[in-house]
N, C-alpha and C positions, 0 to 999 in steps of 0.2 A: 272279382267277388273279395273283398277283404274279408278276412276272418273276424274281425270286429263286427260285422253284420250279424252274428251271431251270439255274441257275449251276453250271457244271462236269460238268453232265451229259452224257457221251457219246452223241449222237444220229447214227444214220444215216438218211439222207434218199435212199430208192430214186427214181428220176426225179427229182432234185432240181436239173437243168437245164431241166424243163420250165417251164410255165406257173405253174401252182400250185406247182410246187417251188420256183422262184428266190423266191417270197413267204414260204414255210414257212422256207426257209434263211436268208432275212434276218432274220426273226421271231425264229428259235432264235439266232442270233448276237448279235442284239441283247439278247436274254435271259441271255447268258453261257453257253452251251451249247457243248459242242465239238463241231463238226460236222462230219459228212463226207458225201460224195455219194457215189452210183453210178449213171450214167446213161450211154446211149448216146454220147451227145454231151458234149462237155466243156461245164463251168459257165462261164457268162462273166466271173464274178470270179476271177480266178487266184491269188486270195488264200485261196480256199476249199480246204480238201483233198477231191480227187476222185479216182475211180477211173472212168476211161472202160471200160466192160464191160456184158455182156449179165447180167442177175440170172440167167439160167439157165444160165451158166457158172461151173463151181464155182471154177476159178481166179481170175475177176474177182470172184467173190462171197467169196473165202477174202481177198482183200486189202482188200475192203470192209469186213470184222468185224475184221480183223485189230487185236490189242491189246485188244479186248472192247467192248461196247457197252451203255449202259443201256437205251437206247429205239430204236424204229424207225418212223421215218414212211413208208409204204410205198405209193409212189404210182405206181411204174412198170408201164405196164401197155399193150397195145392197148386204145386207148379210144373208136375210132370205130367206133360200130355198123356204118356201111356197110362198112368196111375189115374187120371182123369176119365180115360175110357173105361177101366175096370172099377172105378167108385164114382159114378156122376152124383149121386145123391150127396156123398159126403163133399164132392167138388163144389156144389152148388151151395151148401150149409157153410164152408169155409169163405168160398171167393165171393158169394152175393151178400148171404145173410150176413156173413160177418163183416163185410166192407160195409152194408147199411148200417150195421151197429155202430162199427168204427166212426163214422160220418155222424151221426146223431150222437155218441158222446163227444165228438170233436168238438161240435156246433155247441153243446150244452155246456162244455168246459172252456169255451171263449177262444177257442183255436180260429186264427186268421187265414192259414196256408197248409196245405197238404200237398206232399210228393207222392205219388201213386205208381207201384211198380207194374205197368201194364207191359203189353207185348203185340208184335205187329203180327201175331196169329189171329187178331180181333179182323183182319182184313181178308183171311183165306187166299184161295188162290191168285197169283199175280194176273191184273189184266193190262197193267200199264209196265214199261221198262224199269220204274222204280216204284216202291212203296213210299206214299208220302202220307200225311195229315189229311189228306182228302179223300185217300181209298175208300169205297163202300165196304161198310161191315158185313162181311160173310165168313165166319168162322167156322171150321169144320170139325171141331172137337169139342167136348165139354168144358175143356181149359179155355180154350180160346171164346167160347161163348160167354163164360163166367167174368171174364176180363172185360169183355166187352158190354157185359150189364155193368159192370162196376165203373166203367168209363162213364155212363148214361147216369149212374147215381151221382159222379164227382159233378158230371153238367149240371145236373138239376140243383146239387149244393152249393155251387158256385153262383148261379143265377138266383136262386131263391133266399139262400141265408148269408151269403156274403163269405162262406170259406171257400178262398180261392184255391181250386185244386189243380196240379199239373198233373197229368196222365202221361208218364213217360214212358215209349214204347220203345222197349229194350230187345236187341238181337240177342246172341249167345254171349255170354258174358263169360269171360275167364280171369285167372288171376291168382294170387297166392292164396292159401286157405281154403284148397279146394279138397280137402282129402276126403271129405264127407260126399262129394257131388258124385252124381252120375250122369254126368253131361259129358261130352264127346272129348274134352280134352283132359279131363280128369280120368276118363276110361281108357284113354291113348298112355296117358301117363302112368295109370295102375297095372296095365297089361306089360308094359316096358318093366316096371320093377317087380312084379311076381312073375315075368317070363310066362306070360299065357298069351293065346292067341285072341286078337281083337276081331270082333264079328262086324261087319261093314253090312247095315242094312241096305238091301236092293243093290245096284250096280257102283253108288259111290259118287254117282255124278251130280246129286242133289247139292244146291248151294245155300252154304248161309255166311252171314256176317258175324264179326266176332269183334268184340269191343271188352276192352280191359277192365277192370272191377273200379283201378283207381280213378277213370273219366267217367264211368258210372258214378261214382260217389260225387264228384263234381257237380255232375246233372241234377242229382236229387239237392244239391246246396242251393243251386239256383233256383230250384223249385219252391225251395221253402222263402228265399228273399227275393226274388227278382218278379215283378209283377207282369212281365211279358211273359212268365212261363205260366200258362192256364189253359184248359183243356188240352188235346192229345198233342205230343212233341217226338218223334221219333228220334231216338239217339241210338246210334251204330258209327261204324267206322267207316262207312261209305265203299266199303271194297269187300266182294263177297268171294269165298273160294269153296271148292267141291270137298266134298270128305276127303276125296283122295289126294288133294291138295293139303289139305289141314295134316292128314298121315305124314306126308312128306315133310312138313314144318316142323312138326314133333320129332321126325326122326332126326332132322337138322339141328335142332336145340339140344336134343339128347347126345346125341353121338350113338345111339343105339340101334340095332337090328330090332325090327317088331315085325310078328309073323301075324297075318290077317287072312281073313276068310270070308266069302261073302253068303249071307242070310236073306230071308224074304223081306221084302220093304213093310213098314210098319204102317198100320191103317190111320188116317188121318195127316199122315205126313205131307208138308208143303213141300213141292219139288225144287221149288226157289225162294230164296228173302234176299233180295236185292233192295236195299233201302236208301233214301235219301235225305240225310241229316241237316239239310239247308236251314231248316226254320231253327233247329237248335243253336246251329252255328251262328245265325242271325241272331241270336237273343243270346250271346254271350259265351257259349260253351265251345270250349277249344282244346279238344283231347290231345293227351300226351303221348299216345302210343299209336303211331299211324300204320303199324304194319303187325302181323300175326308175329311175325320171325322177331321182331323186336320186343314185343310183350312177352313171349314164351322163355326167352332166356333167364328172367328170374323166377317164373313159375317150376324150370325144371331144376334151378338149383334148391328150390324146396322139396321137391317130390324127390328127389336124389338122396337126400338125408331124412326124408320121413319114416316116422314108424307106421307102417302099413297096418301093423295090427290093430291098433287103436282106429286108423282111419276106415278099416273094413268092419269093426264095429260100430261107428259112426253111421255108415252107409245101411247097414241092416236098420237101425233102430230109426234112421229118419224116414224111413218107408211112408206110410199113411197115418196121421193122426187119428187118435181114437174118436170114433163118433161121440 
């Protein structure tokens, strides 16, 4: 994809102050797009056109779409499986009602394409050797079910209103800028820096696919510009690793000792996520980072020098948005 494809395009990024959102905003701005963000938190770059507000708030959404939009990257969501179990009503409000509000506003504002951050958790337990776009929807948690509902809304808006929606089913995303995240790679890095013990949920043999945020960003760019990107598209490295293997990879990248202990498994956790990104590859996506070891090098370099006091504060504040 040529960066000129986005020159002058008006793009709204919901959740644009978050981990993936900051990378998407930077890439869009570098490609010449006119970017606006809506997020519960201010964007760290004061030069970014930003609306601080909730996507489920009609007034905030009206400010975000003011003047019209050509495209939308929809990232804003309750993204934690565990938090969705604790706050199912809030998860529904943000992930379903908020998503419908974004779609309705996007249609009214003239948007023609939307790239949606979905998840393979919409599929639930694996019944085939690899998860593909054809897997039936059988989510196990409020998080997975609300993302599945979001995909259904996207399908309707694509078919009924001509807003082409790409539902990008992400695996575990990692990369620079994760200091406020509570995902496994960030938790491992934090444990090394703070010299604390890392808790493994269950026996550690559960496997996941890990994809670098830079490669995820390129998938979203294609979702906005390439007509082949419509409906569900699985994006992942295609290589799944156990929690124990990820721990070893982080040890290799950091050269540090890491104390671990085993705790009880978490409810709703899928024992395996093994994906087939063939459709994304056939539609022009080409990941730069082929292995977790390769991608972790730059991540550890950042964590090694990070001020974890501000990172810990960000994790605490990121919790659950106010209803």
